[in-house]
VOVO-46355 format. One line per field, with one value per residue (C-alpha): x, y, z. Coordinates in steps of 0.5 Angstrom, whole numbers, always signed. Layout:
// residues N
u: c(X;...)
v: c(Y;...)
w: c(Z;...)
***
This chain:
// residues 412
u: c(+1;+6;+7;+14;+15;+22;+26;+33;+31;+28;+35;+39;+43;+44;+49;+49;+41;+42;+47;+43;+37;+41;+44;+37;+33;+37;+32;+27;+33;+36;+29;+28;+35;+33;+27;+31;+37;+33;+29;+36;+42;+46;+46;+54;+52;+47;+52;+57;+52;+50;+57;+57;+51;+53;+60;+61;+53;+54;+60;+56;+50;+50;+47;+46;+42;+35;+32;+36;+34;+26;+27;+30;+25;+19;+22;+22;+15;+13;+16;+13;+6;+6;+8;+2;-3;-1;-2;-9;-11;-9;-13;-19;-19;-18;-19;-13;-13;-10;-3;-3;-4;+3;+7;+4;+2;+9;+12;+8;+9;+17;+16;+12;+17;+23;+20;+17;+10;+4;+1;-6;-4;+0;-7;-11;-6;-6;-13;-15;-10;-13;-20;-19;-16;-22;-27;-24;-24;-32;-33;-36;-30;-32;-30;-35;-35;-36;-31;-25;-27;-26;-19;-17;-18;-15;-8;-10;-12;-6;-1;-4;-4;+4;+4;+2;+7;+12;+10;+8;+5;+7;+2;-1;+5;+7;+14;+13;+8;+13;+19;+14;+13;+20;+21;+16;+21;+27;+24;+21;+28;+31;+26;+27;+34;+34;+29;+33;+39;+34;+32;+40;+41;+35;+37;+44;+41;+37;+43;+47;+42;+40;+48;+46;+40;+35;+29;+28;+24;+18;+20;+24;+19;+13;+18;+24;+21;+14;+17;+23;+17;+15;+22;+25;+20;+22;+30;+29;+24;+30;+35;+32;+30;+37;+41;+37;+43;+45;+38;+36;+40;+37;+30;+30;+35;+30;+24;+28;+30;+23;+19;+21;+20;+13;+11;+13;+10;+3;+3;+5;-1;-6;-4;-5;-11;-14;-11;-13;-20;-20;-26;-26;-34;-35;-28;-28;-21;-18;-22;-18;-12;-13;-14;-7;-4;-7;-5;+2;+3;+0;+5;+11;+8;+8;+15;+18;+15;+17;+24;+24;+27;+23;+29;+30;+27;+23;+27;+26;+23;+18;+15;+16;+12;+7;+6;+5;+0;-4;-3;-6;-12;-14;-14;-18;-23;-24;-24;-29;-34;-33;-35;-41;-44;-43;-46;-52;-53;-52;-54;-50;-46;-40;-35;-37;-39;-32;-29;-33;-31;-24;-23;-27;-22;-16;-18;-19;-13;-9;-12;-10;-3;-3;-6;-1;+5;+3;+3;+10;+12;+10;+13;+7;+7;+12;+14;+11;+4;+5;+7;+1;-3;+0;+0;-7;-11;-9;-15;-19;-17;-17;-24;-26;-23;-26;-33;-32;-29;-35;-41;-41;-41;-48;-51;-49)
v: c(-17;-20;-28;-29;-35;-33;-39;-35;-32;-39;-42;-36;-40;-46;-44;-51;-50;-43;-46;-52;-47;-42;-48;-51;-44;-38;-33;-35;-34;-28;-25;-28;-25;-18;-18;-22;-17;-11;-14;-16;-12;-13;-21;-23;-29;-24;-19;-24;-27;-20;-19;-26;-24;-17;-18;-17;-18;-15;-20;-26;-26;-33;-33;-41;-40;-42;-36;-32;-37;-37;-29;-29;-34;-30;-23;-25;-28;-22;-17;-22;-21;-14;-13;-18;-14;-7;-10;-12;-6;-2;-6;-5;-12;-12;-7;-2;-5;-12;-9;-10;-17;-17;-15;-16;-23;-25;-21;-26;-32;-30;-30;-36;-40;-38;-38;-43;-42;-47;-50;-48;-40;-41;-44;-38;-33;-36;-38;-30;-28;-32;-30;-23;-23;-27;-23;-16;-19;-20;-13;-9;-6;+1;+7;+9;+12;+5;+1;+7;+6;-2;+0;+4;-1;-7;-5;-5;-12;-14;-11;-14;-21;-19;-18;-24;-28;-24;-25;-32;-36;-31;-25;-24;-22;-15;-16;-19;-14;-9;-12;-12;-5;-4;-8;-4;+2;-1;-4;+3;+6;+1;+0;+8;+7;+2;+6;+12;+8;+5;+12;+14;+7;+9;+16;+14;+8;+13;+18;+13;+10;+17;+18;+13;+17;+12;+14;+8;+12;+9;+2;+2;+5;+0;-6;-5;+0;-3;-10;-7;-4;-11;-14;-9;-10;-18;-16;-10;-15;-21;-16;-13;-20;-23;-17;-12;-9;-5;-1;-1;+5;+9;+9;+11;+17;+19;+19;+23;+28;+29;+29;+36;+38;+35;+38;+45;+44;+42;+48;+53;+50;+51;+58;+59;+56;+61;+67;+65;+63;+56;+53;+45;+45;+47;+46;+38;+38;+42;+36;+31;+34;+34;+26;+26;+29;+25;+18;+21;+23;+17;+13;+17;+17;+9;+8;+13;+9;+2;+4;+6;+2;-1;+1;+8;+14;+19;+24;+30;+25;+23;+30;+31;+25;+27;+34;+31;+27;+33;+37;+31;+30;+38;+37;+30;+34;+39;+34;+30;+36;+38;+31;+31;+37;+35;+29;+32;+38;+34;+27;+20;+18;+12;+17;+21;+15;+12;+19;+19;+12;+13;+19;+16;+10;+14;+19;+14;+10;+17;+18;+12;+13;+20;+18;+13;+17;+23;+18;+16;+23;+24;+17;+14;+9;+5;+5;-2;+1;+6;+0;-4;+2;+2;-5;-7;-3;-8;-12;-6;-3;-10;-11;-4;-5;-12;-8;-3;-9;-14;-10;-3;-6;-9;-3;+2)
w: c(+49;+44;+44;+42;+37;+34;+34;+35;+41;+44;+42;+44;+49;+44;+38;+35;+34;+31;+26;+24;+23;+19;+14;+14;+12;+11;+8;+14;+19;+16;+17;+24;+26;+25;+30;+35;+34;+35;+41;+44;+41;+47;+47;+45;+41;+37;+36;+33;+28;+26;+24;+20;+17;+15;+13;+5;+4;-3;-5;-3;-8;-11;-18;-17;-10;-10;-8;-14;-19;-17;-17;-24;-27;-23;-25;-33;-32;-29;-34;-40;-37;-36;-43;-45;-40;-43;-50;-48;-44;-50;-55;-50;-49;-41;-36;-34;-27;-29;-30;-22;-23;-27;-21;-14;-15;-17;-11;-7;-10;-9;-2;-1;-5;-1;+6;+11;+10;+12;+6;+9;+8;+2;-1;+2;-1;-8;-8;-6;-12;-17;-14;-15;-22;-24;-21;-23;-30;-29;-28;-33;-37;-37;-33;-27;-20;-17;-22;-20;-13;-14;-17;-12;-6;-10;-8;-1;-1;-6;-1;+5;+1;+0;+7;+9;+4;+8;+15;+14;+19;+24;+21;+28;+31;+33;+31;+24;+22;+24;+20;+14;+15;+15;+9;+5;+7;+5;-2;-4;-3;-7;-12;-13;-14;-19;-23;-23;-26;-31;-33;-34;-38;-42;-44;-45;-50;-54;-54;-57;-62;-64;-66;-71;-74;-70;-66;-62;-56;-57;-58;-52;-47;-50;-49;-44;-40;-39;-37;-33;-28;-27;-27;-22;-17;-16;-16;-11;-7;-7;-5;+1;+3;+3;+3;+8;+11;+4;+5;+12;+14;+8;+9;+16;+15;+9;+13;+19;+14;+10;+17;+19;+12;+12;+18;+16;+9;+13;+18;+12;+8;+14;+14;+7;+7;+12;+9;+2;+4;+1;+2;+2;+3;-4;-7;-9;-12;-5;-1;-5;-3;+4;+3;+0;+5;+10;+7;+6;+14;+16;+12;+14;+22;+21;+18;+24;+29;+26;+26;+34;+39;+45;+50;+48;+52;+48;+43;+39;+33;+38;+39;+32;+30;+35;+32;+25;+28;+31;+24;+21;+25;+24;+17;+18;+22;+17;+12;+15;+17;+9;+7;+12;+9;+2;+4;+7;+2;-5;-3;-3;-8;-8;-8;-2;+2;+1;+3;+9;+12;+10;+13;+20;+20;+19;+24;+29;+27;+28;+34;+37;+35;+38;+44;+45;+43;+48;+54;+51;+51;+58;+60;+62;+56;+52;+44;+44;+46;+40;+35;+37;+35;+29;+27;+30;+24;+18;+18;+19;+12;+9;+11;+8;+2;+1;+2;-3;-8;-7;-5;-8;-15;-13;-9;-14)
***
């Protein structure tokens, strides 16, 4: 069962305490309010606060606000760090994976500095980030199966540390984890929109300079675009964190539009695989495509579930989501059998072992989500049980990622 430590719900009958909480720590208040309003959308005082917080949010952006200043400073530092990292990577001084340390640590630092987090958790997050950066730069700067595997698993660990920065001391609570997953979807949508606007600006800029007979494309991409990739991450994070109303309706809408398309694509893909006689047992690239599909379906499924209200009855989207899980499990089982075959026939390699374990973990996770989803569709379970199944595996993926990062380089 979830333990509720949401201050807004605790003080729902104390308007004075709510006002004091808002004035003392507005960023944390806004995040807690989202969770509280989703839990009790019919509460009159929360409806009033919802109107107050959402009224003309975009017009309330204050460049002198503490969180805005922190975002601006960290965004500039992130952009400059990214430019330095890219230069050192091009010079073969450091490994390419270091570009991640120019983005995610700064995003974590922004959340740490703008939210109420215990000193102990701050030290754990910052210490982990520094340790990872030192560790990865002590590994041999050469491309091999093991280094590629560690590079692929580092984003998982950095993402979890970013999540802990967002959730703060409530990282074990279901509502806080769900809020972070929603934050991911909203952040991704906003970042893509900013990136598209940046691409349009880049095209206009190069066209204008082209009319002057100047080709600035190389200079522009090596500097402005490279730094913009990092800097925009801080801007998008700040906007979603402080002005979430701007994006919170777009991300779930996109997920609902794309989920039936993904389901249709999966069905056609499985049929085409059978008709064309594609064999994942011997075709390595085909097997990799299976894994990409699994990750995509898992992400869409998780996001759709996090957007569900715990008070709603089973709907069409729930049945659609369950169908997606079933298709993904079919693909997962085929991939697992193929991987077991390749492992026994061609021997153990880091790639084969990693793929096998990841697929087992994903299958167990999807099975758990599918079982609770089926119970809900049969009106024997609740949305809460599905959401618990979704969020309860954060640590499992994190532990496996740490095993690959810390153990594999020494074993293989």
